[in-house]
C-alpha positions in Angstrom: 174.3 143.4 91.2 173.3 139.8 90.6 176.1 139.3 88.1 178.6 140.5 90.7 177.1 138.3 93.4 177.4 135.3 91.1 181.0 136.2 90.3 181.8 136.5 94.0 179.9 133.3 94.8 177.4 134.9 97.1 174.8 133.4 94.9 175.2 129.8 93.5 174.1 128.6 90.1 170.6 127.7 91.4 170.1 131.2 92.8 170.5 130.2 96.4 172.1 132.6 98.8 173.2 131.6 102.3 171.6 134.7 103.8 168.1 135.9 103.3 169.2 139.4 102.3 172.5 140.9 101.1 173.1 144.6 101.9 174.7 146.6 99.1 174.6 149.8 101.1 173.1 150.6 104.5 169.8 151.3 102.8 169.9 149.1 99.8 169.6 145.3 99.9 168.9 142.4 97.6 166.8 139.5 99.0 166.4 135.9 98.1 163.0 136.8 96.7 164.6 139.5 94.4 166.9 136.9 93.0 164.1 134.5 92.3 162.1 137.2 90.6 165.1 138.0 88.4 165.5 134.3 87.6 161.9 134.1 86.4 162.3 137.2 84.2 165.7 136.2 82.7 164.4 132.7 82.0 161.4 134.0 80.2 163.5 136.3 78.0 166.1 133.7 77.1 163.5 130.9 76.7 161.4 133.2 74.6 164.3 133.9 72.2 165.0 130.2 72.0 161.4 129.3 71.3 161.0 131.9 68.6 164.1 130.7 66.9 162.8 127.1 67.0 159.4 128.2 65.5 161.3 129.7 62.6 163.8 126.9 62.3 166.6 129.4 62.8 169.7 129.5 65.0 171.6 132.2 66.8 173.9 132.4 63.8 171.0 133.5 61.6 170.4 136.6 63.7 172.1 139.7 62.4 171.2 142.0 65.2 169.4 141.8 68.6 167.7 145.2 69.3 167.0 146.0 72.9 164.8 149.0 73.5 162.8 150.7 76.2 163.9 152.3 79.5 165.6 149.1 80.5 168.0 149.3 77.5 169.5 152.6 78.6 171.1 150.9 81.7 171.8 147.4 80.5 175.3 146.0 80.7 175.6 143.4 78.0 178.4 141.4 79.8 176.3 141.2 83.0 173.2 140.2 81.0 175.1 137.4 79.4 176.8 136.3 82.7 173.4 136.0 84.4 171.7 134.2 81.4 169.4 137.0 80.5 170.9 137.1 77.0 172.5 134.4 74.9 176.3 134.6 74.7 176.0 133.8 71.0 174.4 137.2 70.5 177.0 139.3 72.4 178.4 141.1 69.4 175.0 141.5 67.7 173.3 143.6 70.4 172.2 147.1 69.5 170.7 149.2 72.2 167.9 151.6 71.1 166.9 154.1 73.8 163.4 155.5 73.5 162.6 153.6 70.3 158.9 153.4 70.9 158.5 157.1 71.3 160.8 158.0 68.5 159.2 155.4 66.2 155.7 156.8 66.9 156.9 160.4 66.3 158.6 159.3 63.0 155.5 157.4 61.9 153.2 160.4 62.7 155.4 162.9 60.9 156.1 160.8 57.8 152.8 159.1 57.5 154.4 155.8 56.6 152.3 152.8 55.5 152.6 150.2 58.3 150.6 147.6 56.3 153.9 146.5 54.7 155.2 145.5 58.2 151.9 144.3 59.6 151.3 141.7 56.8 154.7 140.1 57.8 154.0 140.1 61.5 153.1 136.8 63.1 151.7 136.2 66.6 153.3 133.3 68.5 151.7 132.4 71.8 154.5 131.4 74.1 152.1 130.6 77.0 150.9 127.5 75.1 154.3 126.7 73.5 155.6 123.3 75.0 159.2 124.1 74.0 159.0 127.4 75.7 157.7 125.8 78.9 160.5 123.2 78.9 163.2 125.8 78.2 161.7 128.1 80.9 162.4 125.4 83.6 165.9 124.6 82.2 166.9 128.3 82.0 166.1 129.1 85.6 169.6 128.4 86.8 172.4 130.9 86.2 
């Protein structure tokens, strides 16, 4: 919906809308607050990806695939996600949607009794809440 409202110029690049609420149907509306909440979420996602790439001295070209999972992934429209700035346009052809990957991965692990230590020793925690680059990008990526 936000992508279409941007396309139709109901919302400008800052997220501003002339009216406080926009009715999609008689019973469904999107408000200025809804748009602001979306802007916070989309900026966090995009800025997080950018910060993680910077931490590893990598670029969008270095990414082979971007996996999107969870309930959200079943309904995502990649074109709209890119238009709104949720996902980087450089990753458009690299997105792979995995529905229910958490549940399926857990079942697979439980049934096959795989050794996760191989993966865990390569995992690294990066605290974005204290990452200066993330904070800077978060503000920059608020606009559409």
